C-alpha positions as CSV (number, residue, x, y, z in Angstrom):
1,M,0.1,-22.8,11.0
2,S,-3.4,-21.4,11.5
3,Q,-5.2,-21.2,8.1
4,A,-7.0,-18.0,9.2
5,V,-5.8,-14.7,7.8
6,Q,-5.3,-12.0,10.3
7,L,-7.0,-8.6,9.8
8,L,-5.3,-6.1,12.2
9,W,-8.0,-3.7,13.3
10,D,-8.9,-1.5,16.2
11,N,-11.7,1.1,16.1
12,R,-9.2,3.6,17.6
13,M,-7.5,3.7,14.2
14,T,-10.2,6.0,13.0
15,G,-8.7,8.6,15.3
16,Y,-6.0,9.2,12.6
17,D,-7.8,12.4,11.8
18,F,-6.2,15.6,10.4
19,G,-9.5,17.5,10.5
20,S,-12.7,17.7,8.6
21,W,-11.2,19.8,5.8
22,H,-8.3,17.3,5.1
23,P,-8.7,14.8,2.2
24,M,-7.6,11.8,4.3
25,K,-10.9,11.2,5.9
26,P,-11.3,8.6,8.7
27,I,-14.7,7.5,7.4
28,R,-12.9,5.6,4.7
29,L,-11.6,3.2,7.4
30,Q,-14.9,2.9,9.2
31,L,-16.8,2.2,6.0
32,T,-14.2,-0.4,5.0
33,I,-14.4,-2.4,8.2
34,D,-18.2,-2.1,8.1
35,L,-18.3,-3.5,4.5
36,I,-16.0,-6.3,5.4
37,R,-18.5,-7.2,8.2
38,A,-21.5,-6.7,6.0
39,Y,-20.2,-9.3,3.7
40,G,-19.7,-11.7,6.6
41,L,-15.9,-12.1,6.0
42,D,-15.3,-12.0,9.7
43,A,-17.9,-14.7,10.4
44,G,-16.1,-17.5,8.6
45,D,-13.1,-19.6,9.5
46,G,-10.8,-17.7,7.0
47,L,-10.4,-14.4,8.8
48,D,-9.6,-13.4,12.3
49,I,-9.9,-9.8,13.4
50,V,-7.0,-9.1,15.8
51,A,-6.5,-5.8,17.8
52,P,-2.9,-4.8,17.6
53,T,-0.9,-3.1,20.4
54,V,0.6,0.4,20.2
55,A,4.1,0.2,18.8
56,S,6.8,0.9,21.4
57,D,9.5,3.6,20.8
58,E,12.0,0.7,20.5
59,Q,9.9,-0.8,17.7
60,L,9.5,2.5,15.9
61,R,13.3,3.0,16.0
62,L,13.6,0.2,13.5
63,V,12.9,2.9,11.0
64,H,12.5,6.3,12.8
65,T,15.0,8.3,14.8
66,A,14.6,8.9,18.5
67,D,14.5,12.6,18.0
68,Y,11.6,12.4,15.5
69,I,9.6,10.1,17.8
70,A,10.1,12.6,20.6
71,A,8.9,15.4,18.3
72,V,5.7,13.4,17.4
73,R,5.1,12.8,21.1
74,A,5.5,16.6,21.8
75,A,3.2,17.5,18.9
76,A,0.6,15.0,20.1
77,A,0.6,16.6,23.6
78,D,0.4,20.2,22.2
79,P,-0.3,20.5,18.5
80,A,0.4,24.2,18.6
81,C,4.1,23.3,19.4
82,A,4.5,21.0,16.4
83,D,8.0,21.1,14.9
84,V,7.6,22.0,11.3
85,S,11.2,21.1,10.5
86,C,10.1,17.5,11.2
87,G,7.2,17.8,8.8
88,L,4.7,18.2,11.7
89,G,2.0,20.9,11.8
90,T,2.1,21.4,8.0
91,D,-0.9,21.6,5.7
92,D,-0.2,18.1,4.5
93,T,0.4,16.6,7.9
94,P,-1.2,18.7,10.6
95,A,-0.6,17.9,14.2
96,F,-3.5,16.7,16.3
97,R,-4.1,15.5,19.9
98,N,-3.0,11.9,20.5
99,M,-1.3,11.8,17.1
100,H,1.6,9.6,18.5
101,E,-0.7,7.1,20.0
102,V,-3.0,6.5,17.0
103,S,0.0,6.6,14.6
104,A,1.9,4.1,16.7
105,L,-1.3,1.9,16.9
106,I,-1.4,1.8,13.1
107,A,2.3,1.0,13.0
108,G,1.7,-1.7,15.6
109,G,-0.8,-3.3,13.2
110,S,1.8,-3.7,10.5
111,L,4.4,-4.9,13.0
112,A,2.0,-7.5,14.3
113,A,1.2,-8.5,10.8
114,A,4.9,-9.2,10.1
115,D,5.2,-11.2,13.3
116,A,2.1,-13.3,12.6
117,V,3.2,-14.1,9.0
118,W,6.8,-14.8,9.7
119,R,6.2,-16.9,12.8
120,G,3.5,-19.0,11.0
121,E,0.6,-17.8,13.0
122,A,-1.2,-16.8,9.8
123,P,-0.6,-17.3,6.1
124,H,-1.3,-13.6,5.3
125,A,-2.1,-10.5,7.3
126,V,-3.8,-7.3,6.3
127,N,-3.7,-3.8,7.9
128,F,-5.7,-1.6,5.6
129,A,-5.3,1.4,8.0
130,G,-1.6,1.2,7.2
131,G,0.4,1.9,4.1
132,L,1.6,5.3,5.3
133,H,4.6,5.1,2.9
134,H,5.7,8.7,2.7
135,A,7.0,9.1,6.3
136,M,10.8,9.4,6.5
137,P,13.1,8.3,9.3
138,G,13.2,11.8,10.7
139,A,10.1,13.5,9.3
140,A,6.4,13.2,8.6
141,A,5.4,13.7,5.0
142,G,2.4,13.4,2.7
143,F,-0.2,12.6,5.4
144,C,2.1,10.0,7.0
145,V,3.5,10.1,10.5
146,Y,5.0,6.7,11.1
147,N,6.0,4.5,8.1
148,D,4.3,1.3,9.1
149,A,5.0,-0.4,5.7
150,A,8.8,0.2,6.2
151,L,8.5,-1.0,9.8
152,A,6.9,-4.3,8.6
153,V,9.8,-4.8,6.3
154,A,12.3,-4.0,9.0
155,R,10.6,-6.3,11.4
156,L,10.8,-9.2,8.9
157,L,14.5,-8.6,8.6
158,E,14.9,-8.4,12.4
159,L,13.1,-11.8,12.6
160,G,15.6,-13.4,10.2
161,A,14.3,-12.8,6.7
162,E,17.1,-12.5,4.2
163,R,15.1,-11.3,1.2
164,V,11.9,-9.2,1.4
165,V,10.1,-7.6,-1.6
166,Y,8.0,-4.5,-1.2
167,V,5.4,-3.7,-3.9
168,D,3.7,-0.4,-3.8
169,I,0.7,0.3,-6.2
170,D,-0.4,3.6,-4.7
171,V,-0.6,6.5,-7.3
172,H,2.1,8.3,-5.4
173,H,5.7,7.1,-5.2
174,G,6.6,5.0,-2.2
175,D,9.4,7.3,-1.3
176,G,9.7,6.7,2.4
177,V,10.1,2.9,2.1
178,Q,12.6,3.4,-0.8
179,T,14.6,5.7,1.4
180,A,14.6,3.3,4.4
181,F,16.1,0.5,2.3
182,W,18.0,2.5,-0.4
183,N,21.3,0.7,0.2
184,D,20.0,-2.6,1.5
185,P,20.2,-5.5,-1.0
186,R,18.0,-7.6,1.3
187,V,15.0,-5.5,0.2
188,L,13.7,-5.1,-3.3
189,T,11.3,-2.1,-3.4
190,I,9.0,-1.8,-6.5
191,S,6.8,1.2,-6.9
192,L,4.3,1.8,-9.7
193,H,3.0,5.4,-9.6
194,E,2.0,8.4,-11.6
195,S,5.1,10.2,-13.1
196,P,6.7,12.5,-10.5
197,R,6.7,15.2,-13.2
198,F,3.0,15.6,-12.4
199,L,2.5,14.4,-8.9
200,Y,3.7,14.5,-5.3
201,P,6.3,13.7,-4.0
202,G,8.4,14.5,-7.1
203,T,10.5,11.4,-6.8
204,G,10.3,7.9,-8.3
205,F,12.0,8.3,-11.7
206,P,13.4,5.1,-13.3
207,D,17.0,6.1,-12.7
208,E,16.4,6.0,-9.0
209,T,17.8,2.4,-8.6
210,G,19.4,2.1,-5.2
211,G,22.6,2.8,-3.3
212,P,26.1,1.6,-4.1
213,D,25.5,-1.7,-2.3
214,A,22.0,-2.2,-3.7
215,E,22.1,-1.1,-7.3
216,G,18.9,-2.3,-9.0
217,Y,17.0,-2.9,-5.8
218,A,14.9,0.3,-6.0
219,V,12.5,-0.1,-8.9
220,N,10.3,2.7,-10.1
221,V,7.7,2.6,-12.9
222,A,6.7,6.2,-13.6
223,L,3.4,6.1,-15.4
224,P,2.0,8.9,-17.7
225,P,-1.3,10.5,-16.6
226,G,-4.5,9.0,-17.8
227,V,-3.4,5.4,-17.7
228,A,-6.4,3.1,-17.3
229,D,-6.9,-0.5,-16.4
230,A,-5.5,-2.4,-19.4
231,K,-2.3,-0.4,-19.7
232,W,-1.7,-0.2,-15.9
233,L,-2.0,-4.0,-15.7
234,R,0.3,-4.3,-18.7
235,A,2.9,-2.3,-16.9
236,F,2.5,-4.3,-13.7
237,D,2.8,-7.6,-15.5
238,A,5.9,-6.4,-17.5
239,V,7.9,-5.4,-14.3
240,V,6.7,-7.0,-11.1
241,P,6.5,-10.8,-11.8
242,P,9.9,-11.1,-13.6
243,L,11.7,-9.2,-10.8
244,V,9.9,-11.1,-8.0
245,E,10.9,-14.4,-9.7
246,A,14.5,-13.3,-10.0
247,F,14.7,-12.0,-6.4
248,R,13.1,-15.1,-4.8
249,P,11.8,-13.3,-1.7
250,Q,11.0,-15.0,1.5
251,A,8.2,-12.6,2.3
252,M,6.2,-9.9,0.6
253,V,4.9,-6.6,1.9
254,T,2.4,-4.7,-0.4
255,Q,0.8,-1.3,-0.3
256,H,-2.6,-0.9,-1.9
257,G,-3.3,2.8,-2.2
258,A,-6.7,3.2,-3.9
259,D,-5.9,6.6,-5.3
260,T,-5.1,5.2,-8.7
261,H,-8.8,5.2,-9.3
262,V,-10.3,7.4,-12.0
263,E,-12.5,9.2,-9.4
264,D,-9.7,10.0,-7.0
265,P,-9.5,13.8,-6.6
266,L,-5.8,14.1,-5.9
267,A,-4.2,12.3,-9.0
268,H,-4.6,11.6,-12.7
269,L,-4.6,7.9,-13.3
270,A,-7.9,6.2,-14.5
271,L,-8.1,2.8,-12.9
272,T,-11.3,1.1,-11.8
273,V,-11.9,-1.0,-8.7
274,D,-11.7,-4.0,-11.0
275,A,-8.0,-3.3,-11.9
276,Q,-7.2,-2.7,-8.2
277,R,-8.8,-6.0,-7.4
278,L,-6.9,-7.8,-10.1
279,A,-3.6,-6.4,-8.8
280,A,-4.4,-7.8,-5.3
281,V,-5.1,-11.2,-7.0
282,A,-1.8,-11.1,-8.8
283,L,0.2,-10.2,-5.7
284,H,-1.5,-12.9,-3.7
285,G,-0.5,-15.4,-6.4
286,L,3.1,-14.2,-6.3
287,A,3.2,-14.5,-2.5
288,H,2.2,-18.2,-2.8
289,R,4.5,-18.9,-5.7
290,Y,7.6,-17.4,-4.3
291,C,7.2,-16.6,-0.6
292,D,5.4,-19.7,0.8
293,G,2.4,-17.4,1.1
294,R,4.1,-15.0,3.5
295,W,2.2,-11.8,2.6
296,I,1.5,-8.6,4.6
297,A,-0.9,-6.2,2.8
298,T,-1.5,-2.6,3.8
299,G,-3.8,0.1,2.6
300,G,-2.5,3.5,1.7
301,G,-3.9,6.5,-0.1
302,G,-7.4,6.8,-1.4
303,Y,-9.5,9.9,-1.2
304,A,-12.8,8.9,-2.9
305,A,-13.7,7.8,0.6
306,T,-17.2,6.4,0.0
307,D,-17.3,5.1,-3.5
308,V,-13.8,3.6,-4.0
309,V,-11.8,2.9,-0.9
310,P,-14.2,0.6,1.0
311,R,-14.8,-1.6,-2.1
312,T,-11.1,-1.8,-3.0
313,W,-10.0,-2.8,0.4
314,T,-12.8,-5.2,1.0
315,H,-11.8,-6.9,-2.2
316,L,-8.2,-7.0,-0.8
317,V,-9.3,-8.6,2.5
318,A,-11.6,-11.1,0.8
319,E,-8.8,-12.1,-1.6
320,A,-6.3,-12.5,1.2
321,A,-8.9,-14.6,3.1
322,H,-9.3,-16.9,0.1
323,A,-13.0,-15.8,-0.1
324,P,-13.1,-13.5,-3.1
325,I,-16.3,-11.5,-3.6
326,D,-18.0,-11.7,-7.0
327,P,-17.5,-8.2,-8.6
328,E,-21.0,-8.3,-9.9
329,S,-22.5,-8.7,-6.4
330,E,-24.7,-6.0,-5.1
331,L,-23.4,-4.3,-2.0
332,P,-25.4,-5.2,1.2
333,F,-28.4,-3.0,1.7
334,E,-27.6,-2.3,5.3
335,W,-24.2,-0.9,4.3
336,R,-25.6,1.3,1.6
337,E,-28.1,2.6,4.1
338,Q,-25.3,3.4,6.5
339,V,-23.5,5.3,3.7
340,R,-26.7,7.3,3.0
341,I,-27.2,8.1,6.7
342,M,-23.5,9.0,7.4
343,T,-22.7,11.0,4.2
344,G,-26.0,11.9,2.5
345,D,-24.7,10.1,-0.6
346,Q,-26.2,7.1,-2.3
347,G,-22.9,5.3,-2.5
348,P,-21.9,2.5,-4.9
349,F,-24.3,-0.3,-5.8
350,R,-22.0,-3.1,-7.0
351,M,-18.5,-4.3,-6.2
352,T,-17.5,-3.6,-9.8
353,D,-17.0,-0.5,-11.9
354,G,-17.3,-2.6,-15.1
355,G,-13.6,-2.1,-15.7
356,T,-11.3,-3.9,-18.1
357,P,-10.2,-7.3,-16.8
358,S,-7.8,-8.1,-19.6
359,F,-4.6,-6.5,-21.0
360,R,-2.1,-7.1,-23.8
361,P,1.1,-8.4,-22.2
362,F,4.4,-6.7,-22.9
363,S,5.6,-9.9,-24.5
364,A,3.1,-9.5,-27.3
365,G,5.1,-6.5,-28.6
366,Y,6.5,-3.1,-27.7
367,D,5.2,0.1,-29.3
368,P,8.1,2.7,-29.2
369,A,5.6,5.5,-29.8
370,D,3.4,4.6,-26.8
371,R,4.1,6.5,-23.6
372,L,3.2,3.6,-21.4
373,D,5.6,1.3,-23.2
374,Q,8.3,3.9,-23.0
375,A,7.9,4.1,-19.3
376,V,8.0,0.3,-18.9
377,L,11.1,-0.1,-21.0
378,A,12.9,2.7,-19.1
379,T,12.3,0.8,-15.9
380,R,13.4,-2.5,-17.3
381,R,16.5,-1.0,-18.8
382,A,17.4,0.6,-15.5
383,V,17.1,-2.4,-13.2
384,F,16.6,-5.7,-15.1
385,P,20.4,-6.2,-15.8
386,A,21.2,-6.0,-12.1
387,H,19.0,-9.1,-11.6
388,G,20.4,-11.0,-14.6
389,I,17.4,-10.3,-16.8
390,E,17.6,-8.9,-20.3
391,P,15.4,-5.8,-20.6
392,L,13.9,-7.1,-23.9
393,Y,14.0,-10.8,-22.9
394,D,10.3,-11.5,-23.6
395,L,9.9,-9.3,-26.7
C-alpha cells in the first residue's frame, strides 16, 4: 500500500456554482486548496493530489435513478427547463449550465476515494468538495445534486465491504445518506446535527432508527441550539465510539460540514474550528482502530466561506495526511494576502479560534435537567440495545 493519502481535487470543482447570491460559494473550495498548498501539505510524501474523472451514469445509478440523472442532464443543458419536481431549479438548488458535469465530477472524487482506500492504493482519501449529503435517489435537495457521500458507501459495498460506517458531523441532518441505506444492515449511519425542530431538513429525530431489516442502524443525535465545543464533543464521545466499536466496520466514510461553527450564518450551534479539528482527529483514530485505516473523508456544508471553511478542511487534510498543523500557527502571509485581494476581508490570522479542547465525558455522570444530556440519552435509548449495548452502560 502507498503511504500517501489521496486528496481528490480538480479546479473544475469550483464550477459548482449556484450564483453570486447563493450561500454556497465556490470561493470556499478555492481558498481551501490554496491554504493546503500554502502550508506545503502537497509538497511532502504524505499527500498526493489526484484529479478524479467524471462519474458515469452507471456509477451514479448506484444511488440515483436513471430518470433523475436524465433530469439533471436536461437542466444542465437548459437551466430554464429544470424539473422542479426533481428539486432542480429551486431557490435552494438552482439549475446552472454544466450542472451535471461538475456534480458528477465531485461524485467521481468520492467514488475514486472509495476505490483507492478499499483497493489499498491509499490509507485514507479526502474529497473536501464532496459531502453533498441531502441529495435523494430521485431528487436534488439542500444545495446537493448528486449524493457523493452515499455513492462512496455504495461503491465500498460493491467492492465487497460487508460493514461500512458513515459518520456525519454537519450541522444539518444527513438525510440523503440515511435514506439511501435506511433498510441496509451493512451500513451504520450516524448523524450529529442541530435538532430538526429548528433547522432544515426537518428530519433526524432519535426515533428514526432504520427500516425493518436494519433497526438501530440509523442513528441520530439531535442537538439543541447553542451547543458549543465541550458539550458537542461530549455528545460525540457518548455515541460514536461505542457504536463504531460494536459495529466493527471495515471502512469509514465521514462528512465534515463546517457549518456547526459559531460564525456560520445558516444554523445555531456554536463550535469553533478547534472542536471541528478534534472531531477529525477522533474519527481518524477510530478508522485506524477498527477499519485498518480505511477512511474516506468529505467536506459538506459551511457558509463562513473565508474565516472558517478553509481552516477546518485544511486541518482535516493535514490530519488525514498524518501531518497535523499546530492550531497556534499563523496562517501563511501569502494566503492572507490572497484573501484580502479576493474578498476585501482581512481573514483569519491563526489556525485556532481558542476553543475548548476538553470535555466532561458522559461516563462522568448524566444530568437529567441538561438538554444536551437529554438528547444524548434519547439517542442511546433508541439504538444502543440493537447493538447489544446498555444505554446507561458507562454511567
